[in-house]
MARTORMI-117174 format. One line per field, with one value per residue: x negated, y, z negated of N, C-alpha, C, O in turn; chain; residue in three letters. Coordinates in pm, 1 decimal, m for minus. Each point is the difference from the previous one (the first is absolute). Example, Ala and Ser with C-alpha at 12.3 -4.5 7.8 and 13.67 -1.06 7.14 Angstrom:
2
n_X = c(m1319.0,138.6)
n_Y = c(m569.0,106.9)
n_Z = c(m780.0,138.5)
ca_X = c(89.0,m82.0)
ca_Y = c(119.0,119.0)
ca_Z = c(0.0,m6.0)
c_X = c(m90.0,77.0)
c_Y = c(120.0,109.0)
c_Z = c(0.0,m73.0)
o_X = c(m103.6,m50.9)
o_Y = c(m1.9,110.8)
o_Z = c(m66.5,m16.9)
chain = c(A,A)
res = c(ala,ser)
! end
This chain:
172
n_X = c(1074.6,159.6,126.7,142.1,m39.1,22.8,225.0,110.8,m70.6,100.1,225.3,69.5,m35.1,166.0,141.9,m59.9,49.7,218.1,85.7,m54.1,99.4,189.2,38.1,m4.6,187.7,45.7,m97.6,m78.6,m163.5,m170.5,197.4,132.5,m63.0,147.4,m129.9,m45.5,m60.7,212.4,59.5,m39.8,125.6,m119.0,152.4,m54.1,72.4,152.0,m209.6,24.4,48.0,m60.3,206.9,m102.4,153.9,10.8,199.4,m56.4,22.7,m208.0,67.0,m125.5,m35.0,m103.4,m12.1,m50.2,m67.3,129.7,208.7,m12.0,m87.3,151.2,77.7,28.8,113.9,214.0,36.8,m77.1,204.6,m102.4,m149.9,207.8,m199.2,169.3,m135.1,126.3,m114.5,180.7,m196.3,66.4,m65.2,146.6,m109.3,137.2,m217.9,m26.2,29.5,205.6,m21.8,20.8,193.8,84.2,m53.1,146.5,16.8,197.2,m142.7,44.7,133.7,m42.5,m222.9,94.9,m43.9,m16.4,30.3,m154.7,m41.3,m77.0,210.5,m140.2,74.3,12.0,38.6,86.9,156.6,45.9,133.9,155.2,m94.2,m160.1,m104.0,m151.2,m65.0,35.9,m70.0,m73.6,m76.8,m38.0,179.5,m158.7,118.2,128.2,m185.0,186.1,m140.7,119.4,m140.2,58.8,m128.4,m184.1,63.8,m10.0,236.4,m118.4,154.0,64.9,m166.3,60.1,153.2,m48.8,m162.0,134.7,m99.2,49.7,m154.4,81.4,m110.8,m160.8,m188.5,32.2,m203.6,1.5,94.9,m184.1)
n_Y = c(m9212.4,m5.3,m76.1,m135.1,m205.3,m152.3,m64.4,m155.3,m179.8,m132.5,m79.7,m111.9,m210.0,m103.3,m39.2,m180.4,m170.5,m58.9,m92.9,m218.5,m156.2,m72.5,m136.4,m209.4,m107.7,m51.9,m193.8,84.1,49.7,m22.4,m9.8,27.8,197.8,16.8,62.1,m102.3,m190.2,m0.9,m177.6,m23.2,m164.5,79.3,m94.2,m204.7,86.2,m157.8,m53.8,m212.1,66.5,m202.6,41.5,166.1,164.1,m101.4,55.9,m198.4,81.1,41.9,160.2,37.1,m45.9,m179.7,110.3,m211.2,198.4,m9.2,41.0,m203.4,95.4,m153.4,221.3,m133.0,m81.6,20.9,120.9,142.6,72.1,m41.1,123.4,92.4,105.4,111.1,4.7,m160.8,m169.7,35.6,73.5,m193.7,m16.4,160.9,110.7,m165.9,3.1,m162.1,47.4,m57.6,107.0,215.7,54.1,67.0,178.1,163.2,m232.9,57.2,148.1,m230.9,139.0,m157.6,21.6,m17.8,m222.7,154.6,m223.2,m7.0,m6.1,90.9,5.2,115.3,m60.6,219.8,m123.1,m53.0,174.1,m102.2,172.7,m195.8,m16.4,m142.0,184.4,m22.7,m178.5,205.7,m215.8,43.0,118.2,11.1,m114.9,m173.9,117.8,m118.4,m60.2,m96.7,m163.9,131.8,167.8,137.3,m152.6,107.7,m124.5,194.4,m24.7,17.3,m153.0,16.6,m171.4,183.2,m132.4,m13.7,m134.9,m193.6,m138.3,35.3,m131.1,m174.8,204.9,m147.2,78.3,m137.3,m74.6,196.2,m224.1,126.5)
n_Z = c(m13949.1,m178.1,162.5,m76.9,m77.3,159.9,60.3,m108.6,112.3,145.3,m56.1,m193.8,42.5,117.1,m159.4,m117.1,134.9,18.9,m194.5,m23.2,134.9,m97.5,m163.5,67.0,98.1,m199.4,m3.3,m205.1,125.8,m126.2,126.3,m165.2,44.5,163.3,170.6,m184.8,104.2,75.6,m108.3,216.4,m20.0,m165.9,m145.1,70.8,m169.8,m80.1,m4.9,56.9,m209.1,18.4,m50.7,m113.8,57.0,m193.2,119.1,59.3,222.0,46.4,m159.4,m186.1,211.2,m82.4,192.9,m6.7,52.0,190.9,m114.4,m28.2,m188.2,24.5,m1.0,m195.9,184.1,m90.0,174.5,m157.3,m35.0,197.8,m126.2,50.1,69.7,m118.5,193.4,91.8,m84.6,m132.2,m14.2,m72.6,215.0,27.0,149.3,73.0,36.7,m161.5,211.7,m103.3,204.9,m28.7,m62.8,181.0,75.6,m61.0,11.2,m42.5,m99.0,m44.3,m128.8,m150.8,52.0,m197.3,m36.0,184.7,85.3,m176.1,224.1,m183.9,m61.6,136.2,229.4,42.9,m168.9,190.8,m37.7,190.1,m40.1,m0.5,192.8,m72.0,m36.1,185.8,m115.6,101.9,51.6,m211.0,166.7,m220.8,m82.0,33.0,133.3,m125.4,135.6,66.0,42.2,141.6,45.3,m174.3,107.1,m32.4,m161.1,m108.4,21.9,205.4,50.2,m218.3,m13.5,m109.8,m118.7,229.3,m38.1,12.7,135.1,m213.4,92.5,m120.1,m53.5,m78.1,120.5,160.8,m48.6,110.9,47.0,10.3)
ca_X = c(70.0,93.8,6.1,33.5,m106.5,m108.5,20.9,m20.4,m127.3,m54.4,49.4,m75.2,m125.5,m6.6,49.4,m94.2,m101.4,33.3,m7.7,m130.3,m51.7,50.8,m79.6,m148.1,m2.4,40.1,m120.9,m75.9,71.5,8.9,m51.3,m63.3,m54.7,99.9,85.1,m33.5,m140.2,m26.8,m49.7,11.9,m83.3,m123.2,m82.3,m66.3,m125.3,m107.4,31.8,61.5,m32.0,89.0,m40.4,m58.2,58.8,141.6,53.5,52.6,142.7,0.0,59.9,m124.2,m121.5,m105.6,m45.2,m126.6,24.5,m117.3,m28.6,m50.4,113.6,111.2,116.4,96.3,128.0,20.0,m0.8,m133.5,2.1,m78.2,92.1,m49.4,42.4,30.6,m55.8,113.4,58.4,m64.7,m27.5,93.4,117.9,117.3,33.4,m99.7,m6.5,9.7,153.6,46.4,m69.5,m135.4,29.5,1.5,m145.7,m100.9,88.3,m54.7,m29.4,90.7,m9.0,112.9,m27.0,m26.1,m137.0,m74.1,m128.3,m112.3,m126.4,m134.5,20.3,m20.4,56.5,143.2,132.3,113.3,106.5,108.4,133.3,m16.7,135.3,86.5,14.3,m108.8,m101.9,m125.0,m134.2,m80.2,m132.7,m50.7,107.7,29.4,86.6,m78.6,76.6,m55.8,30.4,69.5,m96.5,m95.7,76.7,m55.3,m97.7,m129.6,21.1,m6.1,35.3,50.5,m95.6,m23.3,98.7,31.6,m87.7,85.6,30.6,m120.9,m5.9,m27.5,m98.2,58.9,24.8,110.8,m61.2,18.6,m135.3,m9.6)
ca_Y = c(106.2,43.7,130.2,107.2,23.1,57.4,154.3,76.7,25.7,69.8,149.3,88.8,m7.3,75.7,132.9,50.7,28.6,115.5,121.5,15.4,45.8,130.9,87.1,9.5,114.9,118.7,66.0,110.5,97.1,148.3,78.9,146.2,14.3,44.3,111.8,128.7,29.8,68.3,m72.3,m135.1,m56.0,m0.9,m119.6,m27.1,93.5,m57.5,m140.0,m30.9,m140.3,m43.9,59.1,m85.4,21.7,12.4,78.3,m71.4,40.8,131.5,79.7,30.3,m68.8,42.3,m124.0,24.6,m14.5,41.1,133.8,7.3,m25.6,91.9,m22.9,m82.7,m15.7,m113.8,m102.3,15.7,56.1,130.7,110.6,112.7,140.9,83.2,125.9,112.0,11.3,123.1,m57.4,61.5,14.4,m98.3,m67.9,m29.0,45.2,m112.9,m29.0,m49.1,m115.2,m28.0,m80.2,m132.7,m39.1,m0.2,m27.8,61.3,m92.3,28.4,m66.3,m10.7,29.8,153.1,m6.7,m107.7,m72.1,20.4,m82.0,37.9,122.8,101.9,130.8,41.6,m56.4,58.7,m29.1,92.4,m76.3,m31.4,34.7,m101.5,7.0,m61.0,85.0,m1.3,24.6,106.3,0.0,138.4,62.6,m10.6,m130.5,m125.7,m71.2,m128.4,m6.0,m127.0,m78.3,m70.9,m113.2,m76.5,62.2,27.3,80.0,149.9,45.1,130.3,117.0,95.8,m3.2,153.8,96.5,47.6,m113.5,m56.1,m96.1,79.6,m74.5,m19.0,135.1,94.9,80.5,m37.2,m43.4,30.3)
ca_Z = c(m40.7,98.0,74.0,m99.6,m99.9,71.6,24.6,m121.8,m31.5,122.4,23.4,m76.7,29.5,107.2,m28.8,m84.8,82.0,78.8,m73.5,m19.5,116.6,24.3,m89.1,44.0,99.1,m50.1,m59.5,67.6,100.4,m35.8,115.1,m35.7,m133.9,m107.9,53.9,m55.6,16.0,136.5,120.6,m10.1,m81.0,84.2,m4.2,m117.8,m34.2,m72.5,m22.8,m133.4,m67.5,m125.2,m134.0,m87.8,m132.7,m11.9,m85.0,m105.4,m29.6,m56.5,109.4,96.0,m32.3,89.9,71.0,83.2,122.7,91.5,m34.5,m143.6,m97.1,42.3,m69.8,62.9,m88.3,m79.8,101.9,66.7,125.4,m5.0,m14.1,73.8,m5.1,125.5,m36.6,m5.3,m130.1,m90.6,m140.2,m98.9,49.3,m58.0,118.9,93.6,129.9,92.3,m0.2,109.1,45.0,m74.1,m107.9,51.5,27.1,m112.0,m118.8,m135.7,m114.2,m98.4,m114.3,m68.5,m135.3,m43.3,m37.6,90.5,m43.0,77.4,m22.8,64.9,52.9,m83.3,17.3,m70.1,62.8,m18.3,92.3,56.4,53.7,146.3,68.2,m36.2,m134.1,m64.4,m67.0,92.8,m65.8,34.7,m70.2,7.6,47.4,136.7,23.7,62.8,89.9,73.4,143.3,48.3,71.9,m86.4,m13.8,m105.0,m90.4,55.4,118.4,m18.1,136.6,m2.9,m19.1,101.4,101.9,30.0,m71.8,m105.2,m82.8,m58.6,m120.6,m118.8,m114.1,m128.6,m61.2,57.1,127.8,130.4,82.5,146.5)
c_X = c(99.0,3.2,48.1,m111.4,m117.2,24.5,m20.3,m148.2,m67.9,40.0,m66.8,m145.8,m19.9,29.8,m115.5,m126.9,24.3,m26.6,m145.1,m61.3,50.4,m81.6,m136.8,m10.2,35.6,m127.8,m61.6,69.2,9.3,m87.9,m46.1,m53.4,103.3,71.1,m41.5,m140.3,m40.8,m55.7,5.7,m107.5,m136.8,m77.4,m77.4,m130.7,m113.6,28.5,64.6,m56.9,78.7,m52.9,m79.1,32.6,156.9,47.5,74.2,144.7,m6.2,62.4,m102.2,m131.9,m123.2,m44.7,m137.2,37.7,m117.9,m40.5,m42.8,119.4,102.5,117.7,106.7,125.5,m2.3,m23.6,m140.6,m12.4,m63.1,97.4,m84.3,70.3,39.7,m35.4,101.8,80.1,m83.5,m15.0,93.2,142.8,110.9,58.9,m116.4,29.7,37.9,155.6,41.3,m70.0,m142.2,4.5,18.1,m146.4,m88.4,96.5,m64.2,m46.5,91.8,m18.2,143.7,m16.6,m25.5,m134.6,m55.5,m105.3,m101.1,m112.8,m114.1,30.3,m26.2,59.5,123.8,113.0,130.5,97.5,77.0,107.0,m54.2,147.2,110.6,14.2,m76.2,m104.3,m135.3,m118.2,m84.8,m147.8,m59.6,90.9,37.2,88.7,m78.3,81.0,m63.1,8.7,62.0,m82.2,m97.0,82.3,m49.3,m88.9,m134.4,m17.9,m17.4,18.3,51.0,m98.7,m36.7,99.4,31.4,m57.1,83.6,24.2,m131.9,11.8,m32.0,m94.0,61.7,16.1,100.2,m49.2,34.2,m119.6,28.7,m85.5)
c_Y = c(28.5,153.6,122.7,39.9,66.9,154.9,70.3,31.4,87.3,148.5,96.3,21.0,92.4,137.4,59.2,20.5,99.5,132.1,27.8,77.0,165.8,92.1,14.0,122.5,139.4,63.1,105.4,94.2,126.2,86.6,118.9,7.3,51.5,93.5,133.4,47.8,26.8,m104.3,m150.9,m80.6,m38.6,m130.4,m21.8,79.5,m74.8,m155.6,m21.8,m133.3,m22.1,72.6,m96.8,6.6,5.0,84.8,m81.2,47.1,147.3,73.4,55.2,m61.1,34.5,m118.2,44.8,m18.5,30.9,141.5,18.9,m29.9,92.9,m53.5,m78.2,m7.2,m120.6,m149.5,8.6,73.1,152.6,111.7,116.4,134.1,49.3,117.1,125.7,12.9,91.4,m67.1,69.9,20.8,m112.7,m85.3,m45.5,68.6,m103.4,m28.8,m70.8,m105.3,m12.8,m88.7,m153.1,m36.6,14.6,7.0,65.4,m114.8,53.4,m71.2,2.1,46.8,152.1,4.1,m91.4,m40.7,26.3,m98.2,49.9,140.0,107.4,139.8,m8.4,m69.4,80.5,m65.1,114.2,m56.4,m15.3,42.8,m115.6,m17.7,m92.2,72.6,m25.0,30.5,110.2,m31.5,128.8,103.9,m15.7,m146.0,m122.8,m67.1,m127.9,40.8,m118.5,m92.7,m87.5,m124.9,m66.7,71.3,19.6,58.3,140.7,64.9,118.7,110.9,78.6,28.3,155.0,64.6,60.4,m107.8,m59.4,m77.3,94.5,m83.2,0.4,126.2,75.8,77.5,m77.3,m40.7,39.9,m66.0)
c_Z = c(108.7,54.6,m101.6,m78.8,88.5,23.4,m125.1,m36.9,119.8,14.4,m82.9,25.0,125.2,m31.7,m67.3,91.5,89.7,m72.6,m23.1,129.4,24.1,m95.5,36.3,105.4,m41.2,m71.0,69.8,67.6,m52.5,98.2,m33.0,m141.0,m90.2,38.1,m69.3,20.4,133.5,105.5,m24.2,m89.3,88.3,m5.1,m130.6,m17.8,m60.3,m26.4,m128.9,m43.4,m119.5,m120.6,m84.4,m133.1,9.1,m92.8,m116.8,m40.8,m44.8,135.5,91.3,m52.8,100.0,72.9,81.8,163.4,84.9,m17.4,m134.8,m84.4,23.1,m88.0,83.3,m87.6,m56.5,95.9,72.3,133.8,m20.0,m10.4,69.2,m47.5,143.1,m14.4,18.9,m123.4,m69.9,m138.9,m101.9,50.1,m51.9,117.3,99.5,129.2,107.1,m9.6,121.7,65.6,m55.1,m107.4,54.7,29.0,m118.9,m135.9,m137.2,m87.1,m108.9,m113.1,m62.5,m139.3,m20.9,m31.7,82.1,m57.4,111.1,m37.7,86.0,64.3,m106.5,2.8,m66.1,70.8,m42.2,86.6,35.8,58.5,146.5,53.9,m23.2,m142.5,m92.0,m63.3,89.9,m80.2,57.6,m66.2,18.5,57.5,146.7,12.8,80.9,83.6,45.2,147.0,53.2,79.0,m79.0,m35.5,m111.6,m100.2,73.6,144.0,m27.2,138.4,m3.2,m27.8,102.6,112.7,16.5,m85.7,m138.9,m103.6,m53.3,m142.9,m123.3,m85.1,m110.0,m95.4,51.8,118.5,126.3,57.6,137.1,73.3)
o_X = c(m28.3,m59.2,m55.0,m31.2,m56.6,m85.8,m62.8,m25.1,m73.1,m77.4,m61.3,m43.5,m87.0,m59.9,m22.8,m76.2,m92.4,m49.8,m36.7,m69.0,m69.7,m50.4,m56.5,m83.6,m9.1,m0.4,7.8,116.9,92.7,m116.4,m91.5,11.1,m28.4,102.9,6.5,m30.5,m120.2,m53.6,21.0,m106.8,9.0,m103.6,m4.9,m88.4,m116.0,118.0,14.8,m44.2,60.5,m120.9,15.6,m54.6,54.6,m67.5,60.6,46.4,106.7,m6.9,16.2,m31.7,3.5,m13.5,m23.2,48.3,m110.2,m107.6,m11.3,94.2,m30.5,11.2,29.0,m1.4,m100.9,m25.6,m18.9,m102.5,24.5,110.4,m123.0,113.2,m58.2,43.4,m22.2,87.2,m117.1,95.1,3.6,90.1,m31.2,78.8,m107.8,115.5,26.8,46.3,m73.6,m22.8,m61.9,m100.8,m37.0,m29.1,m100.8,28.0,m120.3,46.8,17.3,m71.6,80.6,93.6,m55.6,m47.6,m20.1,m67.6,28.2,m24.3,m6.9,m93.8,55.9,m6.3,45.3,25.9,5.8,m27.3,10.2,m15.0,m82.5,95.7,118.3,58.2,33.6,m14.4,m67.2,m17.5,m0.2,m14.5,m7.5,m45.7,87.6,m28.7,m86.6,121.3,m122.2,70.5,m29.1,32.6,m63.1,99.9,74.3,m69.0,m46.0,m108.9,44.5,m66.4,m4.6,31.7,m46.3,m28.1,34.5,54.8,m29.5,57.6,m79.9,74.9,m48.2,9.8,102.0,86.4,28.9,76.8,13.0,m96.6,101.4,m9.2)
o_Y = c(13.6,91.1,110.1,119.0,100.2,86.7,105.8,99.0,95.7,91.4,93.7,114.6,86.9,83.1,117.7,92.2,74.4,95.9,117.5,101.1,87.1,103.2,108.0,90.4,85.9,120.4,9.2,17.6,69.6,35.6,43.1,m96.0,13.7,19.2,104.0,111.8,12.5,49.0,m47.1,56.8,m51.9,m11.0,88.6,m16.1,39.9,m34.1,92.4,m82.6,91.6,8.0,m120.6,m70.7,51.4,17.1,71.5,m17.0,42.7,m42.8,5.3,m0.7,97.3,m105.1,116.8,m107.9,17.4,42.6,115.6,m58.8,119.2,m117.9,26.8,34.0,m69.2,m107.4,m64.3,m6.5,72.0,m9.3,2.6,4.9,m29.6,61.5,115.9,86.3,21.6,m63.3,123.0,16.5,m115.1,m90.0,59.5,25.8,32.6,m34.7,m5.0,m101.0,m106.3,m69.0,m91.5,m115.5,m68.0,106.4,m6.5,m113.4,119.5,m100.0,79.1,9.1,66.9,113.5,m114.0,77.8,13.2,m34.6,m24.2,55.0,m10.3,81.2,m104.4,34.9,56.0,m106.7,96.4,m112.4,72.3,22.5,22.7,m100.1,m27.1,119.0,m102.4,108.3,24.6,m67.2,49.7,96.2,71.8,m103.5,16.4,m5.0,m7.1,94.0,m111.6,m118.1,m94.4,20.5,m90.7,93.0,m83.2,33.3,53.1,99.0,57.5,118.9,m52.7,69.8,67.8,106.9,106.3,25.4,m42.4,33.4,112.8,m122.2,66.4,13.2,104.3,66.0,m122.4,76.0,m43.9,23.6)
o_Z = c(119.0,m57.9,3.8,2.4,m43.6,m16.6,0.2,m68.7,m25.8,28.9,51.3,m10.9,m4.4,68.1,28.0,m28.9,32.8,59.0,1.3,m13.1,52.2,44.2,m17.1,m3.5,87.8,m25.5,122.5,m34.3,41.4,m18.3,70.2,m76.2,m119.0,m64.7,65.5,m41.5,23.4,99.3,m111.7,m22.9,111.2,65.4,m85.4,84.2,11.0,m7.9,m79.9,79.9,m55.7,m22.1,18.9,m84.6,97.7,m101.6,m79.8,m112.7,m44.1,115.2,121.9,m119.0,75.4,m62.5,31.3,34.4,m52.0,42.0,m40.8,53.1,m2.1,m33.5,116.5,m118.3,14.0,m54.4,103.3,67.9,m96.8,53.7,3.7,m48.3,104.3,m97.4,m35.0,m9.7,31.4,m45.7,m3.9,m82.2,m30.7,m29.2,4.1,33.7,115.6,m108.6,98.5,m66.5,m6.6,m15.5,m73.6,m31.0,m19.1,m55.0,m25.1,10.7,m24.1,5.4,49.0,m79.4,87.2,1.7,m41.8,m67.3,119.2,m115.6,120.5,57.6,m109.2,m92.4,m46.9,115.1,m109.5,55.0,m75.9,47.9,55.9,m74.1,25.1,m41.6,m115.3,28.2,m12.2,m55.8,120.6,m102.2,112.4,61.7,48.1,m60.2,86.1,m20.8,m13.7,36.5,m43.2,11.2,47.5,m68.8,m37.7,42.0,78.2,46.7,m101.8,31.0,108.8,m5.5,101.1,97.4,m96.7,m26.5,m54.6,m105.8,83.5,m91.8,9.3,m11.4,m17.9,m86.7,m58.6,70.0,m1.6,7.1,54.2,120.5)
chain = c(A,A,A,A,A,A,A,A,A,A,A,A,A,A,A,A,A,A,A,A,A,A,A,A,A,A,A,A,A,A,A,A,A,A,A,A,A,A,A,A,A,A,A,A,A,A,A,A,A,A,A,A,A,A,A,A,A,A,A,A,A,A,A,A,A,A,A,A,A,A,A,A,A,A,A,A,A,A,A,A,A,A,A,A,A,A,A,A,A,A,A,A,A,A,A,A,A,A,A,A,A,A,A,A,A,A,A,A,A,A,A,A,A,A,A,A,A,A,A,A,A,A,A,A,A,A,A,A,A,A,A,A,A,A,A,A,A,A,A,A,A,A,A,A,A,A,A,A,A,A,A,A,A,A,A,A,A,A,A,A,A,A,A,A,A,A,A,A,A,A,A,A)
res = c(met,asn,lys,ile,asn,arg,arg,lys,ile,ile,ala,pro,thr,ala,val,leu,phe,gly,ala,ala,leu,leu,leu,ala,gly,cys,gly,gly,gly,ala,gly,thr,asp,gly,gly,asn,asp,gly,gly,pro,tyr,ser,gly,asp,lys,ser,ala,ser,glu,ala,pro,gln,glu,ser,thr,ser,gly,ala,asp,leu,gly,val,ala,ser,thr,ser,leu,gly,asp,val,val,val,asp,ala,asn,gly,met,thr,leu,tyr,tyr,phe,thr,lys,asp,thr,ala,gly,ala,thr,thr,ser,ala,cys,thr,gly,glu,cys,leu,val,asn,trp,pro,ile,ala,thr,thr,thr,ser,asp,ser,pro,thr,leu,glu,gly,val,thr,gly,glu,val,gly,thr,ile,pro,ser,pro,glu,gly,glu,met,his,leu,thr,leu,asn,gly,met,pro,leu,tyr,thr,phe,ile,lys,asp,thr,lys,pro,gly,asp,val,thr,gly,gln,gly,val,asn,asp,val,trp,tyr,val,val,ala,pro,asp,gly,thr,met,ile,gln)
! end
């Protein structure tokens, strides 16, 4: 292979490898609980395990975790309630930096699909204009430190973040 062809192959490969290393270094790092709840992230409150059920593309589904059956989003990620939210409110109490660490659960459908969830599903507008999923009137969130389906590392953070049972009750 001549020098020109070798450079055409090696240079893009080096760029892709460098990009992969850069992205790998950017993961995690949610140093606080979100700013709205008064203190630093206090660490993992419970163990996690892989979910045993999938949501099959439903907006909200149920998965089995170390905390029992919990509500998950379409990607199988555990969903949480923020106790500073008010049931039935039209806005979330989690704003700004809080939303960086606790991304909202969204839907693009006026009629969100459910699998195994028995609580009353709804939506409220998000600050970005998305449809923020609610269950029994409470907004739903994922946690940035949950990296795979079945993780429940947000459980009990600062005594204001809790996973949600399929009937919409908070698991404490």
